[in-house]
C-alpha atoms as one frame of an Amber mdcrd trajectory, in Angstrom:
protein
  65.375   7.217  43.929  65.838  10.281  41.216  65.584   8.142  38.556  62.748
   6.129  39.508  60.482   9.032  40.227  61.401  10.524  36.802  60.194   7.365
  35.454  56.740   7.134  37.390  56.228  10.715  36.721  56.709  10.010  32.650
  54.574   6.831  33.146  51.792   9.494  34.517  52.154  11.830  32.196  51.787
   9.511  29.123  48.565   8.051  30.795  46.651  11.775  31.442  47.327  12.053
  27.381  45.258   8.537  27.019  42.372  10.023  28.620  43.030  13.597  26.809
  45.026  15.672  29.681  42.839  14.398  32.322  44.106  12.634  35.887  43.243
   9.415  36.935  40.778  10.067  38.867  38.672  11.951  36.064  36.878   8.800
  35.514  33.193  10.289  36.121  34.131  12.657  32.918  34.916  10.086  30.945
  31.461   8.188  31.563  29.057  11.560  31.189  30.694  11.757  27.798  29.862
   8.286  26.495  26.516   8.812  28.390  26.633  11.643  26.505  27.365  10.223
  22.959  24.442   6.824  23.206  21.851   9.656  24.646  22.664  11.226  21.070
  22.337   8.208  19.105  19.033   7.078  20.798  16.563   8.107  18.110  14.071
  10.815  19.648  10.011  10.737  19.063   7.011  13.104  19.312   3.901  10.992
  20.673   1.134  13.311  19.811  -2.576  12.194  21.712  -5.508  13.745  20.139
  -8.925  14.174  21.793 -11.712  15.468  19.726 -15.281  14.939  20.440 -17.055
  11.968  18.612 -19.636  13.975  16.477 -19.571  14.879  13.083 -17.051  12.594
  12.669 -15.225  14.693   9.836 -13.016  15.995  12.469 -12.040  12.672  13.781
 -11.051  11.594   9.762  -9.345  14.801   9.081  -7.049  13.986  11.936  -6.787
  10.139  10.922  -5.465  10.930   7.239  -3.393  13.964   7.906  -1.679  11.090
  10.974  -1.483   8.521   8.055  -0.487  11.233   5.230   2.530  11.957   7.547
   3.692   8.099   8.199   2.912   8.490  12.003   2.138   5.184  13.471  -0.554
   4.294  15.783   0.445   3.238  19.203  -2.791   3.210  20.866  -6.620   4.813
  20.860  -5.530   7.956  19.778  -2.159   7.901  20.251   0.967   8.624  17.839
   3.980   8.523  17.044   6.662   9.917  14.363  10.186   9.945  15.132  11.022
  14.033  16.258  12.832  15.722  12.578  12.886  19.276  11.444  10.837  17.880
   8.266   7.532  16.911  10.887   7.170  20.459  11.991   4.575  21.569   9.703
   2.607  18.422  10.416   2.215  19.116  14.603   1.094  22.952  12.898  -1.562
  21.434  10.482  -2.566  19.104  13.423  -3.348  21.986  15.755  -5.334  23.653
  13.054  -7.772  20.962  13.021  -7.723  19.771  16.415  -8.501  23.486  17.231
 -11.281  23.247  14.336 -13.271  20.339  15.675 -13.373  21.773  19.629 -10.692
  19.221  20.704  -7.158  19.029  22.917  -3.610  17.438  21.260  -0.884  16.553
  23.416   2.614  16.693  22.136   5.370  14.673  24.390   9.610  14.451  23.406
   9.775  10.950  24.237  13.053   8.014  24.173  12.130   4.299  24.398  12.712
   3.282  28.127  14.183   0.504  27.377  17.123  -1.028  24.797  13.697  -3.166
  23.570  10.963  -0.062  23.262  13.333   1.182  20.885  14.416  -1.102  19.308
  10.319  -1.859  19.340   9.163   1.925  18.273  11.983   1.186  15.129  10.692
  -1.290  14.253   6.667  -0.452  14.253   7.711   2.535  11.983   9.992   0.510
   9.192   7.359  -2.458   9.403   4.577   0.771   8.161   6.790   2.220   5.541
   7.655  -1.817   4.331   3.620  -2.446   3.879   3.452   0.375   2.002   6.582
  -0.514   0.248   5.589  -3.535  -0.744   1.907  -2.860  -1.992   3.424   0.166
  -4.251   5.445  -2.881  -5.982   3.317  -5.167  -6.052   1.053  -2.522  -8.429
   4.411  -2.734 -10.117   4.235  -5.863 -11.369   0.463  -5.592 -11.985   1.249
  -2.385 -14.501   4.550  -4.135 -15.742   1.849  -7.530 -16.735  -1.057  -4.970
 -18.147   2.342  -3.763 -20.800   2.829  -6.984 -21.302  -0.984  -8.027 -22.676
  -1.571  -4.822 -24.326   2.122  -5.962 -26.290   0.985  -9.524 -27.118  -2.197
  -8.384 -28.667  -0.616  -5.533 -30.266  -2.913  -2.808 -29.020  -1.217   0.133
 -30.175  -3.867   2.748 -29.915  -3.546   6.233 -28.638  -6.775   5.245 -26.115
  -4.698   2.889 -24.660  -1.592   4.601 -24.838  -2.909   7.440 -22.738  -4.814
   5.046 -19.930  -1.169   3.615 -19.610   0.282   6.978 -19.587  -2.607   8.124
 -16.664  -1.384   4.562 -14.367   2.241   5.631 -14.578   1.407   8.582 -13.314
  -0.081   7.754 -10.274   2.188   5.504  -9.491   5.053   8.445  -9.449   2.812
  10.371  -7.657   1.970   7.211  -4.759   6.152   6.530  -4.959   6.896  10.951
  -3.738   3.929  10.102  -1.468   5.146   6.890  -0.178   8.697   8.659  -0.022
   8.262  11.942   1.881   6.396   9.584   4.617   9.510   7.074   4.807  11.506
   9.941   6.857  14.044   6.916   7.951  14.622   6.117   4.273  13.938   2.052
   4.561  15.993  -0.550   2.567  12.860  -0.856   0.395  13.109   2.592  -1.080
  15.651   1.725  -3.023  13.773  -1.270  -4.055  10.492   0.606  -5.197  12.848
   3.048  -7.021  14.047   0.932  -9.332  10.809  -0.936  -9.535   8.849   2.887
 -10.585  12.554   2.996 -12.669  12.028  -0.207 -15.483   7.844   0.760 -15.470
   9.049   4.293 -16.767  11.731   2.354 -18.918   8.836   0.179 -20.324   6.270
   2.851 -20.802   8.493   4.300 -23.196   8.544   1.373 -24.921   5.464   0.247
 -25.822   4.760   3.825 -26.486   7.231   3.521 -29.377   5.690   0.931 -30.450
   2.259   2.727 -30.511   4.054   5.165 -32.574   5.945   3.350 -35.252   2.612
   1.015 -35.374   0.634   4.816 -35.962   3.211   6.254 -38.556   3.315   2.619
 -40.742   1.554   2.838 -43.605  -1.214   0.229 -42.762  -2.207   2.200 -39.649
  -5.240   3.409 -41.961  -6.252  -0.041 -41.930  -6.452  -0.671 -38.092
């Protein structure tokens, strides 16, 4: 009999060990822990509801530009959402100042998707907005490369053309930094666009080398 009790106690000890020291009745503790982990993994969003006077229109445009620059997504008329991250705090401060200057009101809400489909929908809306911007950026990189190819075919190796192409590559760099700053979740297209920009920069450097080589050649003065 003592031998049976000893084996039962050993089984209970092993069971408690697998449950992190809790007894078999402590199911609610484990359930709470799992629930807490699930809640941590669900992204939080800040929903912004701005109410502004119809006139003057410049105030509404200023708020719209600030929201768009930040990467916020529109959920409806005067309702926007953005991931709840420390990087958006300066945006909230600027918005509050703009709305106050316009004599309007700004309501900020911390939110999560109500269901799994809502969570996925918010993520999809944000990712789609960023993907659309990166696609446009990649298209402009392609146009830039085509322009350099044209200059090479025509042998337009002049300082004027070089300066024009340098201004274009600087515009692409500024655009990339702007898009990257508001892509808070790091969509997959970010890497592809970074590669496209790097290729444009390398292509520009080759073109610049050709321009300097052409200008330093003995026949440059005859062109």
